[in-house]
C-alpha positions as CSV (number, residue, x, y, z in Angstrom):
1,M,4.7,2.2,60.2
2,S,3.4,-0.4,62.7
3,E,1.7,-3.6,61.6
4,Q,-2.1,-3.6,61.9
5,R,-3.6,-6.2,64.2
6,R,-6.0,-8.8,62.7
7,K,-9.6,-8.7,63.8
8,L,-10.6,-11.2,66.4
9,E,-13.6,-13.2,65.1
10,L,-15.6,-15.3,67.6
11,N,-17.1,-18.6,66.4
12,L,-20.3,-19.9,68.0
13,N,-19.8,-22.0,71.1
14,E,-16.0,-21.8,70.9
15,P,-14.5,-20.2,74.0
16,V,-11.6,-17.9,73.3
17,K,-9.1,-16.8,75.9
18,I,-7.9,-13.2,75.7
19,E,-5.7,-10.7,77.6
20,L,-6.2,-7.0,77.6
21,L,-3.3,-5.0,76.2
22,F,-4.4,-1.6,77.4
23,D,-6.4,-0.1,80.3
24,A,-9.2,1.2,78.1
25,P,-10.6,0.6,74.6
26,M,-10.6,3.0,71.8
27,V,-14.1,4.4,71.5
28,G,-15.4,5.7,68.2
29,Q,-18.5,6.3,66.1
30,S,-19.5,4.6,62.9
31,Q,-22.6,4.4,60.8
32,Y,-23.8,1.6,63.1
33,G,-23.3,3.7,66.3
34,E,-20.7,3.8,69.0
35,Y,-18.0,1.0,69.0
36,Y,-15.4,-0.2,71.5
37,L,-12.1,-1.4,70.0
38,Y,-9.9,-3.4,72.4
39,A,-6.4,-4.6,71.7
40,V,-6.0,-8.1,73.0
41,K,-3.7,-11.1,73.0
42,N,-4.8,-14.6,72.4
43,G,-4.7,-17.2,75.3
44,D,-1.1,-18.2,74.8
45,G,0.1,-14.6,74.4
46,T,1.6,-15.1,70.9
47,T,-0.8,-13.1,68.7
48,E,-2.3,-9.7,69.1
49,Y,-5.8,-8.9,67.8
50,S,-8.3,-6.0,67.5
51,F,-11.5,-6.9,69.1
52,F,-14.7,-4.9,68.5
53,A,-16.6,-5.7,71.7
54,P,-20.4,-5.7,71.7
55,D,-22.1,-3.6,74.3
56,D,-22.7,-6.4,76.8
57,V,-19.0,-7.6,76.5
58,H,-17.8,-4.0,76.9
59,A,-19.8,-3.6,80.1
60,T,-17.7,-6.4,81.6
61,L,-14.3,-5.5,80.1
62,K,-14.4,-1.8,80.8
63,E,-14.1,-2.4,84.5
64,N,-10.7,-4.1,84.0
65,K,-7.1,-2.9,83.3
66,K,-4.2,-4.1,81.1
67,G,-3.3,-7.7,81.8
68,A,-6.8,-8.8,82.8
69,R,-7.7,-12.2,81.2
70,F,-11.0,-13.6,80.2
71,T,-12.7,-16.4,78.3
72,I,-15.3,-15.1,75.9
73,T,-17.8,-17.5,74.3
74,K,-20.3,-16.4,71.6
75,L,-23.6,-18.2,72.1
76,A,-26.8,-18.3,70.0
77,E,-30.3,-18.7,71.3
78,Q,-33.4,-19.2,69.2
79,K,-36.4,-17.1,70.3
80,G,-39.3,-18.0,68.0
81,S,-38.1,-17.6,64.5
82,K,-35.2,-15.3,65.5
83,I,-31.7,-16.3,66.5
84,I,-30.2,-14.0,69.2
85,T,-26.5,-13.8,69.8
86,K,-25.3,-13.6,73.4
87,Y,-21.8,-13.5,74.9
88,E,-20.5,-15.2,78.0
89,V,-17.5,-13.4,79.6
90,V,-15.7,-15.3,82.3
91,P,-12.8,-13.6,84.1
92,L,-9.7,-15.7,84.6
93,Q,-7.0,-15.1,87.2
94,P,-6.2,-11.4,88.0
95,A,-3.5,-9.6,86.1
96,P,0.0,-9.9,87.6
97,S,0.1,-6.2,88.5
98,E,-3.1,-6.6,90.6
99,Q,-1.7,-9.4,92.7
100,T,-0.3,-8.3,96.0
101,P,3.0,-9.7,97.4
102,Q,2.3,-12.7,99.6
103,T,4.4,-14.9,101.8
104,E,5.5,-18.1,100.1
105,E,3.1,-20.2,102.1
106,V,0.1,-18.1,101.0
107,K,1.4,-18.0,97.4
108,Q,1.4,-21.8,97.3
109,E,-2.3,-21.8,98.2
110,K,-3.0,-19.3,95.4
111,V,-1.4,-21.5,92.8
112,T,-4.5,-23.6,92.5
113,P,-6.5,-22.7,89.3
114,P,-9.2,-20.1,89.9
115,V,-12.8,-21.1,89.8
116,T,-14.1,-19.8,86.5
117,E,-17.7,-21.0,86.6
118,P,-20.4,-20.4,89.1
119,P,-21.0,-23.1,91.8
120,V,-24.1,-24.2,89.9
121,A,-21.8,-25.6,87.2
122,E,-20.9,-28.5,89.5
123,D,-24.5,-29.8,89.3
124,K,-24.6,-32.8,86.9
125,Y,-27.9,-31.6,85.4
126,F,-26.4,-28.2,84.5
127,S,-23.5,-29.8,82.6
128,I,-25.9,-32.3,80.9
129,M,-28.2,-29.4,79.8
130,L,-25.3,-27.4,78.6
131,N,-23.9,-30.2,76.5
132,S,-27.4,-30.9,75.2
133,C,-27.8,-27.3,74.1
134,R,-24.4,-27.3,72.4
135,D,-25.2,-30.6,70.6
136,A,-28.7,-29.2,69.6
137,M,-27.0,-26.1,68.0
138,K,-24.6,-28.4,66.1
139,I,-27.5,-30.5,64.9
140,Q,-29.5,-27.5,63.9
141,S,-26.6,-25.9,61.9
142,E,-25.9,-29.3,60.2
143,L,-29.5,-29.5,59.1
144,G,-29.6,-25.9,57.9
145,G,-32.0,-24.7,60.6
146,M,-34.7,-27.3,59.9
147,M,-35.0,-28.3,63.5
148,D,-35.8,-26.1,66.5
149,A,-32.7,-26.0,68.7
150,K,-34.7,-25.6,71.9
151,S,-36.8,-28.7,71.2
152,L,-33.7,-30.7,70.3
153,A,-31.9,-29.6,73.5
154,V,-34.9,-30.6,75.7
155,T,-35.2,-34.0,73.9
156,L,-31.5,-34.7,74.3
157,F,-31.6,-33.6,78.0
158,I,-34.5,-35.9,78.7
159,A,-32.9,-38.9,77.0
160,R,-29.6,-38.3,78.8
161,T,-31.1,-38.1,82.2
162,K,-33.2,-41.2,82.1
């Protein structure tokens, strides 16, 4: 009998690197509706997990094959009195099977790390706002939700850009 994989749990604002172990997920039906179960490895390839992908994550992952690597970050956003969970899925370098043989000169050019963020991320205001949002979420959770994360993020952003 094979050993069962542990369930991959994503923590808020903590990026997790994964690698797909199969070309397609196992699709099933539960009392909560359709689910997509992926077998994945962690970023260093030492531990295998079962990952129940939400619909928006599945929409990105389903287009890829075994060996594809991603960074997934679970994000929370407050809309009024509700907190909404969103996921950011960023593809990493292509799987080894997808790479075509190249001459050594071209291979050396491809050794540079792939760009994993959109070009907008190079804007200093983008990174300041992103850090302000992350810090606001930390403050909000530490205070038990007493403060509005959106207001905190804007206040931090303004203070940091003066």
